mmJSON file of the N, C-alpha and C atoms, coordinates in Angstrom:
{"data_MODEL":{"atom_site":{
"group_PDB":["ATOM","ATOM","ATOM","ATOM","ATOM","ATOM","ATOM","ATOM","ATOM","ATOM","ATOM","ATOM","ATOM","ATOM","ATOM","ATOM","ATOM","ATOM","ATOM","ATOM","ATOM","ATOM","ATOM","ATOM","ATOM","ATOM","ATOM","ATOM","ATOM","ATOM","ATOM","ATOM","ATOM","ATOM","ATOM","ATOM","ATOM","ATOM","ATOM","ATOM","ATOM","ATOM","ATOM","ATOM","ATOM","ATOM","ATOM","ATOM","ATOM","ATOM","ATOM","ATOM","ATOM","ATOM","ATOM","ATOM","ATOM","ATOM","ATOM","ATOM","ATOM","ATOM","ATOM","ATOM","ATOM","ATOM","ATOM","ATOM","ATOM","ATOM","ATOM","ATOM","ATOM","ATOM","ATOM","ATOM","ATOM","ATOM","ATOM","ATOM","ATOM","ATOM","ATOM","ATOM","ATOM","ATOM","ATOM","ATOM","ATOM","ATOM","ATOM","ATOM","ATOM","ATOM","ATOM","ATOM","ATOM","ATOM","ATOM","ATOM","ATOM","ATOM","ATOM","ATOM","ATOM","ATOM","ATOM","ATOM","ATOM","ATOM","ATOM","ATOM","ATOM","ATOM","ATOM","ATOM","ATOM","ATOM","ATOM","ATOM","ATOM","ATOM","ATOM","ATOM","ATOM","ATOM","ATOM","ATOM","ATOM","ATOM","ATOM","ATOM","ATOM","ATOM","ATOM","ATOM","ATOM","ATOM","ATOM","ATOM","ATOM","ATOM","ATOM","ATOM","ATOM","ATOM","ATOM","ATOM","ATOM","ATOM","ATOM","ATOM","ATOM","ATOM","ATOM","ATOM","ATOM","ATOM","ATOM","ATOM","ATOM","ATOM","ATOM","ATOM","ATOM","ATOM","ATOM","ATOM","ATOM","ATOM","ATOM","ATOM","ATOM","ATOM","ATOM","ATOM","ATOM","ATOM","ATOM","ATOM","ATOM","ATOM","ATOM","ATOM","ATOM","ATOM","ATOM","ATOM","ATOM","ATOM","ATOM","ATOM","ATOM","ATOM","ATOM","ATOM","ATOM","ATOM","ATOM","ATOM","ATOM","ATOM","ATOM","ATOM","ATOM","ATOM","ATOM","ATOM","ATOM","ATOM","ATOM","ATOM","ATOM","ATOM","ATOM","ATOM","ATOM","ATOM","ATOM","ATOM","ATOM","ATOM","ATOM","ATOM","ATOM","ATOM","ATOM","ATOM"],
"id":[1,2,3,4,5,6,7,8,9,10,11,12,13,14,15,16,17,18,19,20,21,22,23,24,25,26,27,28,29,30,31,32,33,34,35,36,37,38,39,40,41,42,43,44,45,46,47,48,49,50,51,52,53,54,55,56,57,58,59,60,61,62,63,64,65,66,67,68,69,70,71,72,73,74,75,76,77,78,79,80,81,82,83,84,85,86,87,88,89,90,91,92,93,94,95,96,97,98,99,100,101,102,103,104,105,106,107,108,109,110,111,112,113,114,115,116,117,118,119,120,121,122,123,124,125,126,127,128,129,130,131,132,133,134,135,136,137,138,139,140,141,142,143,144,145,146,147,148,149,150,151,152,153,154,155,156,157,158,159,160,161,162,163,164,165,166,167,168,169,170,171,172,173,174,175,176,177,178,179,180,181,182,183,184,185,186,187,188,189,190,191,192,193,194,195,196,197,198,199,200,201,202,203,204,205,206,207,208,209,210,211,212,213,214,215,216,217,218,219,220,221,222,223,224,225,226,227,228],
"type_symbol":["N","C","C","N","C","C","N","C","C","N","C","C","N","C","C","N","C","C","N","C","C","N","C","C","N","C","C","N","C","C","N","C","C","N","C","C","N","C","C","N","C","C","N","C","C","N","C","C","N","C","C","N","C","C","N","C","C","N","C","C","N","C","C","N","C","C","N","C","C","N","C","C","N","C","C","N","C","C","N","C","C","N","C","C","N","C","C","N","C","C","N","C","C","N","C","C","N","C","C","N","C","C","N","C","C","N","C","C","N","C","C","N","C","C","N","C","C","N","C","C","N","C","C","N","C","C","N","C","C","N","C","C","N","C","C","N","C","C","N","C","C","N","C","C","N","C","C","N","C","C","N","C","C","N","C","C","N","C","C","N","C","C","N","C","C","N","C","C","N","C","C","N","C","C","N","C","C","N","C","C","N","C","C","N","C","C","N","C","C","N","C","C","N","C","C","N","C","C","N","C","C","N","C","C","N","C","C","N","C","C","N","C","C","N","C","C","N","C","C","N","C","C","N","C","C","N","C","C"],
"label_atom_id":["N","CA","C","N","CA","C","N","CA","C","N","CA","C","N","CA","C","N","CA","C","N","CA","C","N","CA","C","N","CA","C","N","CA","C","N","CA","C","N","CA","C","N","CA","C","N","CA","C","N","CA","C","N","CA","C","N","CA","C","N","CA","C","N","CA","C","N","CA","C","N","CA","C","N","CA","C","N","CA","C","N","CA","C","N","CA","C","N","CA","C","N","CA","C","N","CA","C","N","CA","C","N","CA","C","N","CA","C","N","CA","C","N","CA","C","N","CA","C","N","CA","C","N","CA","C","N","CA","C","N","CA","C","N","CA","C","N","CA","C","N","CA","C","N","CA","C","N","CA","C","N","CA","C","N","CA","C","N","CA","C","N","CA","C","N","CA","C","N","CA","C","N","CA","C","N","CA","C","N","CA","C","N","CA","C","N","CA","C","N","CA","C","N","CA","C","N","CA","C","N","CA","C","N","CA","C","N","CA","C","N","CA","C","N","CA","C","N","CA","C","N","CA","C","N","CA","C","N","CA","C","N","CA","C","N","CA","C","N","CA","C","N","CA","C","N","CA","C","N","CA","C","N","CA","C","N","CA","C","N","CA","C","N","CA","C"],
"label_alt_id":[null,null,null,null,null,null,null,null,null,null,null,null,null,null,null,null,null,null,null,null,null,null,null,null,null,null,null,null,null,null,null,null,null,null,null,null,null,null,null,null,null,null,null,null,null,null,null,null,null,null,null,null,null,null,null,null,null,null,null,null,null,null,null,null,null,null,null,null,null,null,null,null,null,null,null,null,null,null,null,null,null,null,null,null,null,null,null,null,null,null,null,null,null,null,null,null,null,null,null,null,null,null,null,null,null,null,null,null,null,null,null,null,null,null,null,null,null,null,null,null,null,null,null,null,null,null,null,null,null,null,null,null,null,null,null,null,null,null,null,null,null,null,null,null,null,null,null,null,null,null,null,null,null,null,null,null,null,null,null,null,null,null,null,null,null,null,null,null,null,null,null,null,null,null,null,null,null,null,null,null,null,null,null,null,null,null,null,null,null,null,null,null,null,null,null,null,null,null,null,null,null,null,null,null,null,null,null,null,null,null,null,null,null,null,null,null,null,null,null,null,null,null,null,null,null,null,null,null],
"label_comp_id":["MET","MET","MET","PRO","PRO","PRO","THR","THR","THR","LEU","LEU","LEU","LEU","LEU","LEU","ILE","ILE","ILE","TYR","TYR","TYR","GLN","GLN","GLN","GLY","GLY","GLY","TYR","TYR","TYR","LYS","LYS","LYS","PHE","PHE","PHE","PHE","PHE","PHE","PHE","PHE","PHE","TYR","TYR","TYR","ALA","ALA","ALA","ASN","ASN","ASN","ASP","ASP","ASP","HIS","HIS","HIS","PRO","PRO","PRO","PRO","PRO","PRO","ALA","ALA","ALA","HIS","HIS","HIS","ILE","ILE","ILE","HIS","HIS","HIS","VAL","VAL","VAL","MET","MET","MET","LYS","LYS","LYS","ALA","ALA","ALA","GLY","GLY","GLY","ARG","ARG","ARG","TRP","TRP","TRP","ALA","ALA","ALA","LYS","LYS","LYS","ILE","ILE","ILE","GLU","GLU","GLU","LEU","LEU","LEU","GLY","GLY","GLY","SER","SER","SER","THR","THR","THR","ARG","ARG","ARG","VAL","VAL","VAL","VAL","VAL","VAL","TYR","TYR","TYR","SER","SER","SER","SER","SER","SER","LEU","LEU","LEU","LYS","LYS","LYS","ALA","ALA","ALA","ASN","ASN","ASN","GLU","GLU","GLU","MET","MET","MET","ARG","ARG","ARG","MET","MET","MET","VAL","VAL","VAL","SER","SER","SER","MET","MET","MET","LEU","LEU","LEU","LEU","LEU","LEU","ALA","ALA","ALA","ARG","ARG","ARG","HIS","HIS","HIS","LYS","LYS","LYS","ASN","ASN","ASN","GLU","GLU","GLU","PHE","PHE","PHE","GLN","GLN","GLN","GLU","GLU","GLU","ALA","ALA","ALA","TRP","TRP","TRP","ASP","ASP","ASP","ASP","ASP","ASP","TRP","TRP","TRP","PHE","PHE","PHE","GLN","GLN","GLN","ARG","ARG","ARG"],
"label_asym_id":["A","A","A","A","A","A","A","A","A","A","A","A","A","A","A","A","A","A","A","A","A","A","A","A","A","A","A","A","A","A","A","A","A","A","A","A","A","A","A","A","A","A","A","A","A","A","A","A","A","A","A","A","A","A","A","A","A","A","A","A","A","A","A","A","A","A","A","A","A","A","A","A","A","A","A","A","A","A","A","A","A","A","A","A","A","A","A","A","A","A","A","A","A","A","A","A","A","A","A","A","A","A","A","A","A","A","A","A","A","A","A","A","A","A","A","A","A","A","A","A","A","A","A","A","A","A","A","A","A","A","A","A","A","A","A","A","A","A","A","A","A","A","A","A","A","A","A","A","A","A","A","A","A","A","A","A","A","A","A","A","A","A","A","A","A","A","A","A","A","A","A","A","A","A","A","A","A","A","A","A","A","A","A","A","A","A","A","A","A","A","A","A","A","A","A","A","A","A","A","A","A","A","A","A","A","A","A","A","A","A","A","A","A","A","A","A","A","A","A","A","A","A","A","A","A","A","A","A"],
"label_entity_id":["1","1","1","1","1","1","1","1","1","1","1","1","1","1","1","1","1","1","1","1","1","1","1","1","1","1","1","1","1","1","1","1","1","1","1","1","1","1","1","1","1","1","1","1","1","1","1","1","1","1","1","1","1","1","1","1","1","1","1","1","1","1","1","1","1","1","1","1","1","1","1","1","1","1","1","1","1","1","1","1","1","1","1","1","1","1","1","1","1","1","1","1","1","1","1","1","1","1","1","1","1","1","1","1","1","1","1","1","1","1","1","1","1","1","1","1","1","1","1","1","1","1","1","1","1","1","1","1","1","1","1","1","1","1","1","1","1","1","1","1","1","1","1","1","1","1","1","1","1","1","1","1","1","1","1","1","1","1","1","1","1","1","1","1","1","1","1","1","1","1","1","1","1","1","1","1","1","1","1","1","1","1","1","1","1","1","1","1","1","1","1","1","1","1","1","1","1","1","1","1","1","1","1","1","1","1","1","1","1","1","1","1","1","1","1","1","1","1","1","1","1","1","1","1","1","1","1","1"],
"label_seq_id":[1,1,1,2,2,2,3,3,3,4,4,4,5,5,5,6,6,6,7,7,7,8,8,8,9,9,9,10,10,10,11,11,11,12,12,12,13,13,13,14,14,14,15,15,15,16,16,16,17,17,17,18,18,18,19,19,19,20,20,20,21,21,21,22,22,22,23,23,23,24,24,24,25,25,25,26,26,26,27,27,27,28,28,28,29,29,29,30,30,30,31,31,31,32,32,32,33,33,33,34,34,34,35,35,35,36,36,36,37,37,37,38,38,38,39,39,39,40,40,40,41,41,41,42,42,42,43,43,43,44,44,44,45,45,45,46,46,46,47,47,47,48,48,48,49,49,49,50,50,50,51,51,51,52,52,52,53,53,53,54,54,54,55,55,55,56,56,56,57,57,57,58,58,58,59,59,59,60,60,60,61,61,61,62,62,62,63,63,63,64,64,64,65,65,65,66,66,66,67,67,67,68,68,68,69,69,69,70,70,70,71,71,71,72,72,72,73,73,73,74,74,74,75,75,75,76,76,76],
"pdbx_PDB_ins_code":[null,null,null,null,null,null,null,null,null,null,null,null,null,null,null,null,null,null,null,null,null,null,null,null,null,null,null,null,null,null,null,null,null,null,null,null,null,null,null,null,null,null,null,null,null,null,null,null,null,null,null,null,null,null,null,null,null,null,null,null,null,null,null,null,null,null,null,null,null,null,null,null,null,null,null,null,null,null,null,null,null,null,null,null,null,null,null,null,null,null,null,null,null,null,null,null,null,null,null,null,null,null,null,null,null,null,null,null,null,null,null,null,null,null,null,null,null,null,null,null,null,null,null,null,null,null,null,null,null,null,null,null,null,null,null,null,null,null,null,null,null,null,null,null,null,null,null,null,null,null,null,null,null,null,null,null,null,null,null,null,null,null,null,null,null,null,null,null,null,null,null,null,null,null,null,null,null,null,null,null,null,null,null,null,null,null,null,null,null,null,null,null,null,null,null,null,null,null,null,null,null,null,null,null,null,null,null,null,null,null,null,null,null,null,null,null,null,null,null,null,null,null,null,null,null,null,null,null],
"Cartn_x":[0.855,0.0,0.909,1.186,2.022,1.358,2.059,1.568,2.147,1.28,1.678,1.943,1.161,1.287,0.634,1.288,0.676,0.805,-0.334,-0.344,-1.456,-1.1,-2.057,-3.097,-2.642,-3.531,-4.205,-4.074,-4.632,-3.592,-4.004,-3.109,-3.663,-2.89,-3.253,-2.485,-3.187,-2.534,-3.361,-2.765,-3.516,-3.047,-3.823,-3.481,-2.575,-1.632,-0.673,-1.346,-2.517,-3.226,-4.482,-4.474,-5.646,-5.954,-7.039,-7.572,-7.857,-7.892,-8.287,-9.754,-10.165,-9.352,-8.474,-7.45,-6.522,-7.298,-7.04,-7.732,-6.864,-7.23,-6.54,-7.556,-7.048,-7.828,-7.253,-8.117,-7.696,-8.321,-7.507,-7.989,-7.618,-8.557,-8.278,-9.219,-8.651,-9.42,-10.52,-10.201,-11.165,-12.197,-12.11,-13.018,-12.241,-12.959,-12.326,-12.938,-12.162,-12.677,-11.925,-12.59,-11.984,-12.274,-11.214,-11.346,-10.611,-11.29,-10.649,-9.676,-8.515,-7.505,-7.806,-8.273,-8.509,-9.578,-10.723,-11.874,-11.997,-11.266,-11.361,-12.764,-13.48,-14.812,-14.669,-15.463,-15.481,-16.366,-15.756,-16.479,-17.207,-16.537,-17.102,-16.428,-17.162,-16.548,-17.385,-16.7,-17.317,-16.625,-15.763,-15.094,-16.087,-15.802,-16.629,-16.399,-17.331,-17.252,-15.951,-15.554,-14.318,-13.097,-13.156,-12.061,-11.982,-13.127,-13.134,-12.598,-12.848,-12.276,-10.748,-10.215,-8.764,-8.241,-8.937,-8.542,-8.533,-9.552,-9.626,-8.453,-8.099,-6.97,-5.664,-5.471,-4.25,-4.2,-5.332,-5.376,-5.022,-5.553,-5.226,-3.725,-3.132,-1.708,-0.822,-1.272,-0.42,-0.926,-1.953,-2.585,-1.588,-0.722,0.221,1.176,1.682,2.603,1.873,0.611,-0.174,-0.386,-0.727,-0.936,0.358,1.467,2.759,3.105,2.836,3.097,2.233,0.954,0.058,0.613,0.951,1.452,2.743,3.647,4.903,4.652,3.781,3.521,2.896,1.913,1.193,1.761,2.872,3.59,2.665,1.937,1.022,1.622],
"Cartn_y":[-1.164,0.0,1.238,1.806,3.004,4.2,4.764,5.94,7.18,8.118,9.321,10.5,10.6,11.744,11.398,11.775,11.738,13.152,13.738,15.124,15.288,15.678,15.93,14.814,13.577,12.435,11.946,12.68,12.252,11.399,10.25,9.377,9.239,9.664,9.577,8.403,7.502,6.305,5.705,4.729,3.854,2.436,1.481,0.079,-0.393,-1.267,-1.756,-2.455,-3.013,-3.717,-2.957,-1.633,-0.812,-0.84,-0.222,-0.283,1.13,1.317,2.618,2.894,4.142,5.321,5.669,6.467,6.873,7.542,7.082,7.624,7.42,8.114,7.95,7.617,7.037,6.781,7.69,8.18,9.022,8.441,8.315,7.762,8.728,8.902,9.653,9.149,8.736,8.341,7.335,6.359,5.31,5.699,6.912,7.348,7.368,7.21,7.025,7.917,8.134,8.75,8.143,8.103,7.678,8.788,9.293,10.452,10.179,10.41,10.277,11.435,11.136,12.18,13.112,12.586,13.426,14.475,14.034,14.932,15.465,14.89,15.125,14.819,13.949,13.518,12.633,12.911,12.092,10.883,9.713,8.474,8.025,8.16,7.746,8.564,8.903,9.558,9.353,8.996,9.009,10.067,10.882,11.958,13.067,13.8,14.947,16.083,17.016,18.123,18.915,19.213,19.972,19.154,17.838,16.974,16.957,16.924,16.94,18.265,19.357,20.638,20.572,19.981,19.833,18.903,17.802,16.866,17.582,18.369,19.101,20.056,20.746,21.665,20.912,19.804,19.02,18.376,17.922,17.326,18.37,19.569,20.633,20.915,20.89,21.187,20.059,18.8,17.652,16.797,17.25,16.429,15.941,16.813,16.414,15.333,15.47,14.443,13.136,13.203,11.981,11.277,12.05,11.468,10.851,11.537,11.017,9.717,9.664,8.442,7.294,7.584,6.563,6.051,6.983,6.611,5.809,6.22,5.488,4.084,3.978,2.675,1.704,2.195,1.333,1.429,2.136,2.279,2.676,3.761,4.279,5.506],
"Cartn_z":[0.0,0.0,0.0,-1.178,-1.236,-0.546,0.408,1.121,0.453,0.122,-0.603,0.317,1.395,2.299,3.628,4.705,6.034,6.587,6.939,7.409,8.43,9.631,10.715,10.848,10.766,10.943,9.677,8.57,7.286,6.576,6.098,5.347,3.933,2.944,1.536,0.936,0.27,-0.253,-1.381,-2.05,-2.941,-2.681,-3.133,-2.937,-4.064,-3.752,-4.738,-5.909,-5.69,-6.765,-7.184,-7.029,-7.336,-8.827,-9.201,-10.563,-11.064,-12.384,-12.932,-12.636,-12.694,-12.965,-11.765,-12.039,-10.98,-9.848,-8.638,-7.472,-6.238,-5.176,-3.905,-2.829,-1.775,-0.572,0.511,1.357,2.478,3.738,4.777,6.039,7.162,8.071,9.3,10.386,11.494,12.683,12.355,11.505,11.182,10.143,9.609,8.543,7.229,6.11,4.81,3.751,2.709,1.483,0.308,-0.818,-2.079,-3.079,-3.734,-4.61,-5.915,-7.042,-8.346,-8.54,-9.09,-9.256,-10.427,-11.543,-12.715,-12.484,-12.032,-11.851,-10.426,-9.508,-8.057,-7.525,-8.231,-7.788,-6.557,-5.551,-4.341,-4.627,-4.651,-4.918,-3.663,-2.524,-1.238,-0.149,0.876,2.027,3.279,4.349,5.674,6.546,5.914,6.639,6.967,8.023,8.399,7.399,7.33,6.368,6.52,7.754,7.95,7.542,7.706,7.262,5.737,5.074,3.612,3.079,3.773,3.346,3.392,4.454,4.563,3.466,3.227,2.171,0.822,0.542,-0.728,-0.882,0.19,0.149,-0.11,0.605,0.433,-0.948,-1.438,-2.775,-3.833,-3.703,-4.659,-4.659,-3.497,-3.354,-3.89,-3.778,-4.093,-5.257,-5.953,-6.992,-8.045,-8.533,-9.579,-9.097,-7.88,-7.382,-7.086,-6.643,-6.444,-7.784,-8.827,-10.156,-10.676,-10.482,-10.918,-10.189,-8.9,-8.13,-8.642,-8.927,-9.479,-10.808,-11.704,-13.03,-12.93,-12.054,-11.878,-11.347,-10.349,-9.736,-10.736,-11.482,-12.42,-13.833,-13.996,-15.265,-16.4,-16.176,-17.21,-17.834],
"occupancy":[1.0,1.0,1.0,1.0,1.0,1.0,1.0,1.0,1.0,1.0,1.0,1.0,1.0,1.0,1.0,1.0,1.0,1.0,1.0,1.0,1.0,1.0,1.0,1.0,1.0,1.0,1.0,1.0,1.0,1.0,1.0,1.0,1.0,1.0,1.0,1.0,1.0,1.0,1.0,1.0,1.0,1.0,1.0,1.0,1.0,1.0,1.0,1.0,1.0,1.0,1.0,1.0,1.0,1.0,1.0,1.0,1.0,1.0,1.0,1.0,1.0,1.0,1.0,1.0,1.0,1.0,1.0,1.0,1.0,1.0,1.0,1.0,1.0,1.0,1.0,1.0,1.0,1.0,1.0,1.0,1.0,1.0,1.0,1.0,1.0,1.0,1.0,1.0,1.0,1.0,1.0,1.0,1.0,1.0,1.0,1.0,1.0,1.0,1.0,1.0,1.0,1.0,1.0,1.0,1.0,1.0,1.0,1.0,1.0,1.0,1.0,1.0,1.0,1.0,1.0,1.0,1.0,1.0,1.0,1.0,1.0,1.0,1.0,1.0,1.0,1.0,1.0,1.0,1.0,1.0,1.0,1.0,1.0,1.0,1.0,1.0,1.0,1.0,1.0,1.0,1.0,1.0,1.0,1.0,1.0,1.0,1.0,1.0,1.0,1.0,1.0,1.0,1.0,1.0,1.0,1.0,1.0,1.0,1.0,1.0,1.0,1.0,1.0,1.0,1.0,1.0,1.0,1.0,1.0,1.0,1.0,1.0,1.0,1.0,1.0,1.0,1.0,1.0,1.0,1.0,1.0,1.0,1.0,1.0,1.0,1.0,1.0,1.0,1.0,1.0,1.0,1.0,1.0,1.0,1.0,1.0,1.0,1.0,1.0,1.0,1.0,1.0,1.0,1.0,1.0,1.0,1.0,1.0,1.0,1.0,1.0,1.0,1.0,1.0,1.0,1.0,1.0,1.0,1.0,1.0,1.0,1.0,1.0,1.0,1.0,1.0,1.0,1.0],
"B_iso_or_equiv":[0.0,0.0,0.0,0.0,0.0,0.0,0.0,0.0,0.0,0.0,0.0,0.0,0.0,0.0,0.0,0.0,0.0,0.0,0.0,0.0,0.0,0.0,0.0,0.0,0.0,0.0,0.0,0.0,0.0,0.0,0.0,0.0,0.0,0.0,0.0,0.0,0.0,0.0,0.0,0.0,0.0,0.0,0.0,0.0,0.0,0.0,0.0,0.0,0.0,0.0,0.0,0.0,0.0,0.0,0.0,0.0,0.0,0.0,0.0,0.0,0.0,0.0,0.0,0.0,0.0,0.0,0.0,0.0,0.0,0.0,0.0,0.0,0.0,0.0,0.0,0.0,0.0,0.0,0.0,0.0,0.0,0.0,0.0,0.0,0.0,0.0,0.0,0.0,0.0,0.0,0.0,0.0,0.0,0.0,0.0,0.0,0.0,0.0,0.0,0.0,0.0,0.0,0.0,0.0,0.0,0.0,0.0,0.0,0.0,0.0,0.0,0.0,0.0,0.0,0.0,0.0,0.0,0.0,0.0,0.0,0.0,0.0,0.0,0.0,0.0,0.0,0.0,0.0,0.0,0.0,0.0,0.0,0.0,0.0,0.0,0.0,0.0,0.0,0.0,0.0,0.0,0.0,0.0,0.0,0.0,0.0,0.0,0.0,0.0,0.0,0.0,0.0,0.0,0.0,0.0,0.0,0.0,0.0,0.0,0.0,0.0,0.0,0.0,0.0,0.0,0.0,0.0,0.0,0.0,0.0,0.0,0.0,0.0,0.0,0.0,0.0,0.0,0.0,0.0,0.0,0.0,0.0,0.0,0.0,0.0,0.0,0.0,0.0,0.0,0.0,0.0,0.0,0.0,0.0,0.0,0.0,0.0,0.0,0.0,0.0,0.0,0.0,0.0,0.0,0.0,0.0,0.0,0.0,0.0,0.0,0.0,0.0,0.0,0.0,0.0,0.0,0.0,0.0,0.0,0.0,0.0,0.0,0.0,0.0,0.0,0.0,0.0,0.0],
"pdbx_formal_charge":[null,null,null,null,null,null,null,null,null,null,null,null,null,null,null,null,null,null,null,null,null,null,null,null,null,null,null,null,null,null,null,null,null,null,null,null,null,null,null,null,null,null,null,null,null,null,null,null,null,null,null,null,null,null,null,null,null,null,null,null,null,null,null,null,null,null,null,null,null,null,null,null,null,null,null,null,null,null,null,null,null,null,null,null,null,null,null,null,null,null,null,null,null,null,null,null,null,null,null,null,null,null,null,null,null,null,null,null,null,null,null,null,null,null,null,null,null,null,null,null,null,null,null,null,null,null,null,null,null,null,null,null,null,null,null,null,null,null,null,null,null,null,null,null,null,null,null,null,null,null,null,null,null,null,null,null,null,null,null,null,null,null,null,null,null,null,null,null,null,null,null,null,null,null,null,null,null,null,null,null,null,null,null,null,null,null,null,null,null,null,null,null,null,null,null,null,null,null,null,null,null,null,null,null,null,null,null,null,null,null,null,null,null,null,null,null,null,null,null,null,null,null,null,null,null,null,null,null],
"auth_seq_id":[1,1,1,2,2,2,3,3,3,4,4,4,5,5,5,6,6,6,7,7,7,8,8,8,9,9,9,10,10,10,11,11,11,12,12,12,13,13,13,14,14,14,15,15,15,16,16,16,17,17,17,18,18,18,19,19,19,20,20,20,21,21,21,22,22,22,23,23,23,24,24,24,25,25,25,26,26,26,27,27,27,28,28,28,29,29,29,30,30,30,31,31,31,32,32,32,33,33,33,34,34,34,35,35,35,36,36,36,37,37,37,38,38,38,39,39,39,40,40,40,41,41,41,42,42,42,43,43,43,44,44,44,45,45,45,46,46,46,47,47,47,48,48,48,49,49,49,50,50,50,51,51,51,52,52,52,53,53,53,54,54,54,55,55,55,56,56,56,57,57,57,58,58,58,59,59,59,60,60,60,61,61,61,62,62,62,63,63,63,64,64,64,65,65,65,66,66,66,67,67,67,68,68,68,69,69,69,70,70,70,71,71,71,72,72,72,73,73,73,74,74,74,75,75,75,76,76,76],
"auth_comp_id":["MET","MET","MET","PRO","PRO","PRO","THR","THR","THR","LEU","LEU","LEU","LEU","LEU","LEU","ILE","ILE","ILE","TYR","TYR","TYR","GLN","GLN","GLN","GLY","GLY","GLY","TYR","TYR","TYR","LYS","LYS","LYS","PHE","PHE","PHE","PHE","PHE","PHE","PHE","PHE","PHE","TYR","TYR","TYR","ALA","ALA","ALA","ASN","ASN","ASN","ASP","ASP","ASP","HIS","HIS","HIS","PRO","PRO","PRO","PRO","PRO","PRO","ALA","ALA","ALA","HIS","HIS","HIS","ILE","ILE","ILE","HIS","HIS","HIS","VAL","VAL","VAL","MET","MET","MET","LYS","LYS","LYS","ALA","ALA","ALA","GLY","GLY","GLY","ARG","ARG","ARG","TRP","TRP","TRP","ALA","ALA","ALA","LYS","LYS","LYS","ILE","ILE","ILE","GLU","GLU","GLU","LEU","LEU","LEU","GLY","GLY","GLY","SER","SER","SER","THR","THR","THR","ARG","ARG","ARG","VAL","VAL","VAL","VAL","VAL","VAL","TYR","TYR","TYR","SER","SER","SER","SER","SER","SER","LEU","LEU","LEU","LYS","LYS","LYS","ALA","ALA","ALA","ASN","ASN","ASN","GLU","GLU","GLU","MET","MET","MET","ARG","ARG","ARG","MET","MET","MET","VAL","VAL","VAL","SER","SER","SER","MET","MET","MET","LEU","LEU","LEU","LEU","LEU","LEU","ALA","ALA","ALA","ARG","ARG","ARG","HIS","HIS","HIS","LYS","LYS","LYS","ASN","ASN","ASN","GLU","GLU","GLU","PHE","PHE","PHE","GLN","GLN","GLN","GLU","GLU","GLU","ALA","ALA","ALA","TRP","TRP","TRP","ASP","ASP","ASP","ASP","ASP","ASP","TRP","TRP","TRP","PHE","PHE","PHE","GLN","GLN","GLN","ARG","ARG","ARG"],
"auth_asym_id":["A","A","A","A","A","A","A","A","A","A","A","A","A","A","A","A","A","A","A","A","A","A","A","A","A","A","A","A","A","A","A","A","A","A","A","A","A","A","A","A","A","A","A","A","A","A","A","A","A","A","A","A","A","A","A","A","A","A","A","A","A","A","A","A","A","A","A","A","A","A","A","A","A","A","A","A","A","A","A","A","A","A","A","A","A","A","A","A","A","A","A","A","A","A","A","A","A","A","A","A","A","A","A","A","A","A","A","A","A","A","A","A","A","A","A","A","A","A","A","A","A","A","A","A","A","A","A","A","A","A","A","A","A","A","A","A","A","A","A","A","A","A","A","A","A","A","A","A","A","A","A","A","A","A","A","A","A","A","A","A","A","A","A","A","A","A","A","A","A","A","A","A","A","A","A","A","A","A","A","A","A","A","A","A","A","A","A","A","A","A","A","A","A","A","A","A","A","A","A","A","A","A","A","A","A","A","A","A","A","A","A","A","A","A","A","A","A","A","A","A","A","A","A","A","A","A","A","A"],
"auth_atom_id":["N","CA","C","N","CA","C","N","CA","C","N","CA","C","N","CA","C","N","CA","C","N","CA","C","N","CA","C","N","CA","C","N","CA","C","N","CA","C","N","CA","C","N","CA","C","N","CA","C","N","CA","C","N","CA","C","N","CA","C","N","CA","C","N","CA","C","N","CA","C","N","CA","C","N","CA","C","N","CA","C","N","CA","C","N","CA","C","N","CA","C","N","CA","C","N","CA","C","N","CA","C","N","CA","C","N","CA","C","N","CA","C","N","CA","C","N","CA","C","N","CA","C","N","CA","C","N","CA","C","N","CA","C","N","CA","C","N","CA","C","N","CA","C","N","CA","C","N","CA","C","N","CA","C","N","CA","C","N","CA","C","N","CA","C","N","CA","C","N","CA","C","N","CA","C","N","CA","C","N","CA","C","N","CA","C","N","CA","C","N","CA","C","N","CA","C","N","CA","C","N","CA","C","N","CA","C","N","CA","C","N","CA","C","N","CA","C","N","CA","C","N","CA","C","N","CA","C","N","CA","C","N","CA","C","N","CA","C","N","CA","C","N","CA","C","N","CA","C","N","CA","C","N","CA","C","N","CA","C","N","CA","C","N","CA","C"],
"pdbx_PDB_model_num":[1,1,1,1,1,1,1,1,1,1,1,1,1,1,1,1,1,1,1,1,1,1,1,1,1,1,1,1,1,1,1,1,1,1,1,1,1,1,1,1,1,1,1,1,1,1,1,1,1,1,1,1,1,1,1,1,1,1,1,1,1,1,1,1,1,1,1,1,1,1,1,1,1,1,1,1,1,1,1,1,1,1,1,1,1,1,1,1,1,1,1,1,1,1,1,1,1,1,1,1,1,1,1,1,1,1,1,1,1,1,1,1,1,1,1,1,1,1,1,1,1,1,1,1,1,1,1,1,1,1,1,1,1,1,1,1,1,1,1,1,1,1,1,1,1,1,1,1,1,1,1,1,1,1,1,1,1,1,1,1,1,1,1,1,1,1,1,1,1,1,1,1,1,1,1,1,1,1,1,1,1,1,1,1,1,1,1,1,1,1,1,1,1,1,1,1,1,1,1,1,1,1,1,1,1,1,1,1,1,1,1,1,1,1,1,1,1,1,1,1,1,1,1,1,1,1,1,1]
}}}
């Protein structure tokens, strides 16, 4: 499970055997979100609204490096 970022309890990662489209998983305090990287569409989230705001900010800041990590891992 490649970890992309850990920040203030938020863990951004994808699974080693994940599937397209490119997306990330975010975990904090037992709550989860799954977000597509291209569109930044939230596929699923049990995070609180304020947590999702933080996730959105961090995703905006790190989206390119997350996409690059996905592409490198899956050799796309």
